[in-house]
DOVO-929476 format. One record per atom (N, C-alpha, C): residue number from 1; residue in three letters; chain; atom name; y negated, z, x negated. Coordinates in Angstrom, 2 decimals, always signed. Atoms other than C-alpha are relative to their C-alpha. Layout:
    k    r  c   a       c2       c3       c1
  NUM  ala  A  CA        Y        Z        X
...
END
This chain:
    k    r  c   a       c2       c3       c1
    1  unk  A   N    -0.18    -0.87    +1.16
    1  unk  A  CA   -18.63   -64.04  +141.16
    1  unk  A   C    +1.08    +1.12    +0.25
    2  unk  A   N    -1.07    -1.11    -0.02
    2  unk  A  CA   -16.03   -61.26  +140.40
    2  unk  A   C    -0.55    +1.29    -0.28
    3  unk  A   N    +0.59    -1.40    +0.14
    3  unk  A  CA   -17.15   -57.72  +140.93
    3  unk  A   C    +1.05    +1.02    +0.17
    4  unk  A   N    -0.72    -1.15    -0.26
    4  unk  A  CA   -15.28   -54.55  +140.43
    4  unk  A   C    -0.95    +1.13    +0.37
    5  unk  A   N    +0.92    -1.03    -0.58
    5  unk  A  CA   -17.05   -51.84  +142.55
    5  unk  A   C    +0.52    +1.31    -0.19
    6  unk  A   N    -0.41    -1.24    +0.35
    6  unk  A  CA   -16.80   -48.46  +141.27
    6  unk  A   C    +0.07    +0.90    +1.28
    7  unk  A   N    -0.15    -0.88    -1.20
    7  unk  A  CA   -15.75   -45.61  +143.76
    7  unk  A   C    -1.35    +0.62    +0.46
    8  unk  A   N    +1.24    -0.62    -0.34
    8  unk  A  CA   -19.11   -43.90  +143.53
    8  unk  A   C    -1.11    -1.02    +0.57
    9  unk  A   N    +0.88    +0.92    -0.52
    9  unk  A  CA   -20.92   -47.14  +144.43
    9  unk  A   C    +0.29    -0.31    +1.51
   10  unk  A   N    -0.34    +0.02    -1.39
   10  unk  A  CA   -18.94   -47.28  +147.66
   10  unk  A   C    +0.54    -1.25    +0.68
   11  unk  A   N    -0.59    +1.08    -0.69
   11  unk  A  CA   -17.07   -49.38  +150.14
   11  unk  A   C    -0.92    -0.88    +0.72
   12  unk  A   N    +1.04    +0.76    -0.66
   12  unk  A  CA   -20.15   -50.53  +151.97
   12  unk  A   C    -0.56    -1.09    -0.89
   13  unk  A   N    +0.45    +1.02    +0.91
   13  unk  A  CA   -21.40   -52.30  +148.89
   13  unk  A   C    +1.08    -1.05    -0.28
   14  unk  A   N    -1.13    +1.05    +0.19
   14  unk  A  CA   -17.94   -53.89  +148.32
   14  unk  A   C    +0.09    -0.96    +1.16
   15  unk  A   N    -0.07    +0.77    -1.15
   15  unk  A  CA   -17.92   -55.13  +151.85
   15  unk  A   C    -1.10    -1.03    +0.09
   16  unk  A   N    +1.10    +0.93    -0.06
   16  unk  A  CA   -21.31   -56.62  +151.61
   16  unk  A   C    +0.20    -1.12    -1.11
   17  unk  A   N    -0.23    +0.92    +0.98
   17  unk  A  CA   -20.46   -58.30  +148.44
   17  unk  A   C    +1.03    -1.14    +0.38
   18  unk  A   N    -1.05    +0.81    -0.53
   18  unk  A  CA   -17.28   -59.80  +150.05
   18  unk  A   C    -0.63    -0.96    +1.02
   19  unk  A   N    +0.60    +0.80    -0.95
   19  unk  A  CA   -19.44   -60.98  +152.94
   19  unk  A   C    -0.99    -1.18    -0.56
   20  unk  A   N    +0.86    +0.91    +0.68
   20  unk  A  CA   -21.61   -62.80  +150.36
   20  unk  A   C    +0.82    -0.97    -0.71
   21  unk  A   N    -1.03    +0.91    +0.56
   21  unk  A  CA   -18.41   -64.75  +149.32
   21  unk  A   C    +0.31    +0.34    -1.53
   22  unk  A   N    -0.47    -0.36    +1.36
   22  unk  A  CA   -17.86   -62.79  +146.08
   22  unk  A   C    +1.35    +0.55    +0.06
   23  unk  A   N    -1.37    -0.63    +0.13
   23  unk  A  CA   -14.40   -61.74  +144.91
   23  unk  A   C    -0.25    +1.43    -0.46
   24  unk  A   N    +0.41    -1.33    +0.20
   24  unk  A  CA   -14.41   -57.99  +144.97
   24  unk  A   C    +1.26    +0.83    -0.14
   25  unk  A   N    -0.97    -1.01    +0.03
   25  unk  A  CA   -12.08   -55.15  +143.79
   25  unk  A   C    -0.77    +1.25    +0.32
   26  unk  A   N    +0.59    -1.32    -0.26
   26  unk  A  CA   -13.06   -51.85  +145.36
   26  unk  A   C    +0.83    +1.15    -0.32
   27  unk  A   N    -0.74    -1.14    +0.45
   27  unk  A  CA   -11.91   -48.71  +143.60
   27  unk  A   C    +0.12    +0.94    +1.17
   28  unk  A   N    -0.05    -0.79    -1.07
   28  unk  A  CA   -12.78   -46.77  +146.69
   28  unk  A   C    +1.07    -0.39    +1.01
   29  unk  A   N    -0.98    +0.48    -0.96
   29  unk  A  CA   -10.65   -48.87  +148.97
   29  unk  A   C    +1.40    -0.13    -0.57
   30  unk  A   N    -1.32    +0.43    +0.50
   30  unk  A  CA    -7.79   -49.76  +146.59
   30  unk  A   C    +0.65    +0.99    -0.93
   31  unk  A   N    -0.62    -0.85    +1.02
   31  unk  A  CA    -7.29   -47.12  +143.92
   31  unk  A   C    -0.91    +1.31    -0.17
   32  unk  A   N    +0.87    -1.20    +0.03
   32  unk  A  CA    -9.39   -44.05  +144.79
   32  unk  A   C    +0.56    +0.99    -1.02
   33  unk  A   N    -0.36    -1.01    +0.98
   33  unk  A  CA    -9.46   -41.44  +142.04
   33  unk  A   C    +0.31    -0.58    -1.37
   34  unk  A   N    -0.40    +0.63    +1.21
   34  unk  A  CA    -8.88   -43.98  +139.24
   34  unk  A   C    -0.95    +0.47    -1.03
   35  unk  A   N    +0.86    -0.55    +1.18
   35  unk  A  CA   -10.14   -42.69  +135.85
   35  unk  A   C    -0.88    -1.05    -0.54
   36  unk  A   N    +1.08    +0.94    +0.53
   36  unk  A  CA   -13.22   -44.27  +134.23
   36  unk  A   C    +0.64    -0.86    -1.09
   37  unk  A   N    -0.65    +0.78    +1.02
   37  unk  A  CA   -11.11   -45.36  +131.30
   37  unk  A   C    +0.83    -1.18    +0.53
   38  unk  A   N    -0.85    +1.11    -0.69
   38  unk  A  CA    -8.70   -47.26  +133.55
   38  unk  A   C    -0.82    -0.96    +0.77
   39  unk  A   N    +0.82    +0.93    -0.68
   39  unk  A  CA   -11.53   -48.75  +135.58
   39  unk  A   C    -0.64    -1.00    -0.98
   40  unk  A   N    +0.63    +0.92    +0.98
   40  unk  A  CA   -13.21   -50.20  +132.44
   40  unk  A   C    +1.10    -0.91    -0.59
   41  unk  A   N    -1.09    +0.89    +0.51
   41  unk  A  CA    -9.86   -51.49  +131.12
   41  unk  A   C    +0.39    -1.04    +0.99
   42  unk  A   N    -0.35    +0.98    -1.13
   42  unk  A  CA    -8.99   -53.13  +134.51
   42  unk  A   C    -1.18    -1.08    +0.03
   43  unk  A   N    +1.15    +1.10    -0.09
   43  unk  A  CA   -12.53   -54.75  +134.60
   43  unk  A   C    +0.18    -0.99    -1.21
   44  unk  A   N    -0.04    +0.88    +1.18
   44  unk  A  CA   -12.06   -56.13  +131.13
   44  unk  A   C    +1.24    -0.92    -0.02
   45  unk  A   N    -1.19    +0.82    -0.02
   45  unk  A  CA    -8.45   -57.33  +131.41
   45  unk  A   C    +0.09    -0.95    +1.09
   46  unk  A   N    -0.01    +0.81    -1.15
   46  unk  A  CA    -9.00   -58.88  +134.76
   46  unk  A   C    -1.27    -0.80    +0.17
   47  unk  A   N    +1.27    +0.74    +0.05
   47  unk  A  CA   -12.45   -60.40  +133.96
   47  unk  A   C    -0.92    +0.32    +1.21
   48  unk  A   N    +0.89    -0.40    -1.07
   48  unk  A  CA   -14.44   -58.37  +136.56
   48  unk  A   C    -1.34    +0.53    -0.66
   49  unk  A   N    +1.30    -0.70    +0.37
   49  unk  A  CA   -18.19   -57.40  +136.24
   49  unk  A   C    +0.01    +1.39    +0.82
   50  unk  A   N    -0.01    -1.38    -0.71
   50  unk  A  CA   -18.31   -53.66  +137.01
   50  unk  A   C    -1.47    +0.27    +0.57
   51  unk  A   N    +1.24    -0.58    -0.60
   51  unk  A  CA   -20.91   -52.29  +139.39
   51  unk  A   C    +0.23    +1.41    +0.30
   52  unk  A   N    -0.14    -1.42    -0.06
   52  unk  A  CA   -21.47   -48.53  +139.05
   52  unk  A   C    -1.31    +0.65    +0.10
   53  unk  A   N    +1.03    -0.84    +0.22
   53  unk  A  CA   -23.86   -45.73  +139.42
   53  unk  A   C    +0.34    +1.21    -0.81
   54  unk  A   N    -0.50    -1.08    +0.78
   54  unk  A  CA   -21.94   -43.60  +136.99
   54  unk  A   C    -0.42    -0.23    -1.49
   55  unk  A   N    +0.47    +0.24    +1.37
   55  unk  A  CA   -23.78   -43.14  +133.69
   55  unk  A   C    +0.92    +0.02    -1.11
   56  unk  A   N    -1.11    -0.07    +1.00
   56  unk  A  CA   -20.62   -42.40  +131.80
   56  unk  A   C    +0.39    -1.43    -0.51
   57  unk  A   N    -0.33    +1.30    +0.39
   57  unk  A  CA   -20.03   -46.19  +131.70
   57  unk  A   C    -1.00    -0.57    -1.03
   58  unk  A   N    +0.97    +0.23    +1.13
   58  unk  A  CA   -23.19   -46.56  +129.57
   58  unk  A   C    +0.43    +0.48    -1.27
   59  unk  A   N    -0.53    -0.58    +1.25
   59  unk  A  CA   -21.78   -44.28  +127.03
   59  unk  A   C    +1.12    -0.78    -0.48
   60  unk  A   N    -1.17    +0.69    +0.37
   60  unk  A  CA   -18.49   -46.04  +127.01
   60  unk  A   C    -0.33    -1.47    -0.47
   61  unk  A   N    +0.22    +1.43    +0.37
   61  unk  A  CA   -19.90   -49.57  +126.68
   61  unk  A   C    -1.07    -0.16    -1.12
   62  unk  A   N    +1.04    +0.25    +0.92
   62  unk  A  CA   -23.11   -49.11  +124.70
   62  unk  A   C    +0.20    +0.79    -1.28
   63  unk  A   N    -0.23    -0.84    +1.19
   63  unk  A  CA   -22.20   -46.27  +122.33
   63  unk  A   C    +1.30    -0.15    -0.58
   64  unk  A   N    -1.40    +0.09    +0.47
   64  unk  A  CA   -18.45   -46.55  +122.07
   64  unk  A   C    +0.44    -1.44    -0.20
   65  unk  A   N    -0.26    +1.48    +0.14
   65  unk  A  CA   -18.60   -50.41  +122.14
   65  unk  A   C    +1.39    -0.30    +0.67
   66  unk  A   N    -1.28    +0.27    -0.55
   66  unk  A  CA   -15.69   -50.51  +124.60
   66  unk  A   C    -0.09    -1.51    +0.55
   67  unk  A   N    -0.02    +1.44    -0.45
   67  unk  A  CA   -14.74   -54.13  +125.61
   67  unk  A   C    -0.24    -0.05    +1.49
   68  unk  A   N    +0.31    +0.21    -1.52
   68  unk  A  CA   -16.08   -55.31  +128.97
   68  unk  A   C    -0.56    -1.45    +0.14
   69  unk  A   N    +0.47    +1.29    -0.28
   69  unk  A  CA   -17.23   -58.43  +130.74
   69  unk  A   C    -1.36    +0.12    +0.81
   70  unk  A   N    +1.32    -0.30    -0.66
   70  unk  A  CA   -20.57   -56.92  +132.09
   70  unk  A   C    +0.14    +1.24    +0.76
   71  unk  A   N    +0.15    -1.22    -0.84
   71  unk  A  CA   -21.65   -53.70  +133.68
   71  unk  A   C    -1.40    -0.09    +0.63
   72  unk  A   N    +1.15    -0.23    -0.70
   72  unk  A  CA   -24.33   -53.36  +136.34
   72  unk  A   C    -0.09    +1.41    +0.34
   73  unk  A   N    +0.24    -1.38    -0.13
   73  unk  A  CA   -25.64   -49.80  +136.24
   73  unk  A   C    -1.13    +0.22    +1.06
   74  unk  A   N    +1.01    -0.17    -1.02
   74  unk  A  CA   -27.51   -48.84  +139.46
   74  unk  A   C    -0.56    +1.43    -0.23
   75  unk  A   N    +0.58    -1.26    +0.36
   75  unk  A  CA   -29.94   -46.10  +138.50
   75  unk  A   C    -1.15    +0.12    +1.09
   76  unk  A   N    +0.88    +0.03    -1.14
   76  unk  A  CA   -31.61   -45.55  +141.95
   76  unk  A   C    -0.33    +1.42    +0.38
   77  unk  A   N    +0.39    -1.33    -0.56
   77  unk  A  CA   -33.54   -42.62  +143.36
   77  unk  A   C    +0.70    +0.23    +1.33
   78  unk  A   N    -0.50    +0.03    -1.36
   78  unk  A  CA   -32.24   -43.50  +146.85
   78  unk  A   C    +1.43    -0.46    -0.15
   79  unk  A   N    -1.47    +0.31    +0.18
   79  unk  A  CA   -28.37   -43.53  +146.63
   79  unk  A   C    +0.74    -0.48    +1.25
   80  unk  A   N    -0.65    +0.55    -1.16
   80  unk  A  CA   -27.77   -44.79  +150.18
   80  unk  A   C    +0.48    -1.48    -0.26
   81  unk  A   N    -0.61    +1.28    +0.15
   81  unk  A  CA   -25.63   -47.86  +150.55
   81  unk  A   C    -1.15    -1.11    +0.23
   82  unk  A   N    +1.01    +1.04    -0.25
   82  unk  A  CA   -28.62   -49.84  +152.00
   82  unk  A   C    -0.93    -0.27    -1.28
   83  unk  A   N    +0.84    +0.14    +1.21
   83  unk  A  CA   -30.59   -49.15  +148.80
   83  unk  A   C    +0.71    -0.75    -1.05
   84  unk  A   N    -0.86    +0.67    +1.12
   84  unk  A  CA   -27.70   -50.17  +146.51
   84  unk  A   C    +0.03    -1.44    +0.36
   85  unk  A   N    -0.12    +1.50    -0.33
   85  unk  A  CA   -27.32   -53.47  +148.45
   85  unk  A   C    -1.29    -0.76    -0.15
   86  unk  A   N    +1.34    +0.61    +0.22
   86  unk  A  CA   -31.02   -54.17  +148.38
   86  unk  A   C    -0.19    -0.27    -1.51
   87  unk  A   N    +0.15    +0.20    +1.44
   87  unk  A  CA   -31.03   -53.70  +144.58
   87  unk  A   C    +0.95    -1.05    -0.49
   88  unk  A   N    -0.97    +0.98    +0.45
   88  unk  A  CA   -27.93   -55.83  +144.09
   88  unk  A   C    -0.40    -1.36    +0.50
   89  unk  A   N    +0.38    +1.21    -0.57
   89  unk  A  CA   -29.28   -58.50  +146.39
   89  unk  A   C    -1.12    -0.61    -0.89
   90  unk  A   N    +1.10    +0.50    +0.85
   90  unk  A  CA   -32.53   -58.80  +144.32
   90  unk  A   C    +0.57    -0.35    -1.34
   91  unk  A   N    -0.61    +0.32    +1.33
   91  unk  A  CA   -30.46   -58.69  +141.08
   91  unk  A   C    +0.67    -1.37    +0.09
   92  unk  A   N    -0.74    +1.24    -0.02
   92  unk  A  CA   -28.32   -61.56  +142.16
   92  unk  A   C    -0.92    -1.19    +0.32
   93  unk  A   N    +1.01    +1.02    -0.23
   93  unk  A  CA   -31.27   -63.60  +143.46
   93  unk  A   C    -0.77    -0.41    -1.23
   94  unk  A   N    +0.84    +0.33    +1.21
   94  unk  A  CA   -33.15   -63.36  +140.11
   94  unk  A   C    +0.77    -0.15    -1.24
   95  unk  A   N    -0.63    -0.10    +1.28
   95  unk  A  CA   -30.48   -62.83  +137.47
   95  unk  A   C    +1.43    -0.32    +0.04
   96  unk  A   N    -1.45    +0.36    -0.15
   96  unk  A  CA   -27.09   -64.11  +138.63
   96  unk  A   C    +0.66    -0.58    -1.29
   97  unk  A   N    -0.63    +0.79    +1.21
   97  unk  A  CA   -26.45   -66.35  +135.58
   97  unk  A   C    -0.04    +0.90    -1.30
   98  unk  A   N    +0.14    -0.78    +1.30
   98  unk  A  CA   -27.25   -63.49  +133.11
   98  unk  A   C    +0.86    +1.24    -0.02
   99  unk  A   N    -0.82    -1.25    -0.18
   99  unk  A  CA   -24.78   -60.75  +134.34
   99  unk  A   C    +1.22    +0.05    -0.94
  100  unk  A   N    -1.18    -0.02    +0.82
  100  unk  A  CA   -21.81   -61.76  +132.29
  100  unk  A   C    -0.19    +0.43    -1.35
  101  unk  A   N    +0.08    -0.51    +1.38
  101  unk  A  CA   -21.29   -59.83  +129.08
  101  unk  A   C    -1.29    +0.73    -0.25
  102  unk  A   N    +1.27    -0.71    +0.23
  102  unk  A  CA   -24.47   -57.86  +129.61
  102  unk  A   C    +0.14    +1.41    +0.66
  103  unk  A   N    +0.12    -1.44    -0.63
  103  unk  A  CA   -25.21   -54.11  +130.34
  103  unk  A   C    -1.43    -0.08    +0.72
  104  unk  A   N    +1.31    +0.20    -0.82
  104  unk  A  CA   -27.83   -54.24  +133.19
  104  unk  A   C    -0.31    +1.36    +0.67
  105  unk  A   N    +0.50    -1.25    -0.67
  105  unk  A  CA   -29.75   -51.21  +134.29
  105  unk  A   C    -0.96    -0.47    +1.13
  106  unk  A   N    +0.78    +0.37    -1.05
  106  unk  A  CA   -31.20   -51.70  +137.74
  106  unk  A   C    -0.57    +1.20    +0.79
  107  unk  A   N    +0.64    -1.05    -0.76
  107  unk  A  CA   -33.81   -49.41  +139.35
  107  unk  A   C    -0.68    -0.76    +1.24
  108  unk  A   N    +0.73    +0.54    -1.15
  108  unk  A  CA   -35.91   -49.93  +142.46
  108  unk  A   C    -1.15    -0.97    -0.48
  109  unk  A   N    +1.17    +0.90    +0.45
  109  unk  A  CA   -38.68   -51.64  +140.34
  109  unk  A   C    +0.26    -0.79    -1.34
  110  unk  A   N    -0.05    +0.52    +1.36
  110  unk  A  CA   -37.12   -52.81  +137.14
  110  unk  A   C    +1.50    -0.39    -0.13
  111  unk  A   N    -1.37    +0.39    +0.55
  111  unk  A  CA   -34.06   -54.79  +135.65
  111  unk  A   C    -0.12    -0.05    -1.48
  112  unk  A   N    -0.06    -0.05    +1.52
  112  unk  A  CA   -33.23   -54.14  +131.98
  112  unk  A   C    +1.33    -0.52    -0.45
  113  unk  A   N    -1.31    +0.66    +0.48
  113  unk  A  CA   -30.63   -56.24  +130.09
  113  unk  A   C    +0.22    +0.49    -1.49
  114  unk  A   N    -0.44    -0.12    +1.40
  114  unk  A  CA   -28.71   -55.37  +126.86
  114  unk  A   C    +1.20    -0.81    -0.14
  115  unk  A   N    -1.03    +0.90    +0.32
  115  unk  A  CA   -26.55   -58.03  +125.59
  115  unk  A   C    +1.06    +0.80    -0.89
  116  unk  A   N    -1.14    -0.74    +0.67
  116  unk  A  CA   -23.14   -56.73  +124.37
  116  unk  A   C    +0.70    -0.80    -0.95
END
């Protein structure tokens, strides 16, 4: 799969995804400081699924109806990289085929989908 990992989600998550054989663009590693508008535009134009823990993308995608190919919003109490990786691993194990063109909210105990 192709994932664009937002800067706030971090380089450790991006490395883990690469180690799982996913194609990854890491904002932290490659374009630190990139504006949210530009991140969403890049994800859309290059067909990436965005992984973020920035709630502003929910506003952009759900309310403003901005074009995208899928957003995974990590809404975790524990923001450490190990918790993010654990949540993403569980998400991919159970829902891999449902991520494209969906807005997905992931918590420690729940996965919620909104088709876009």
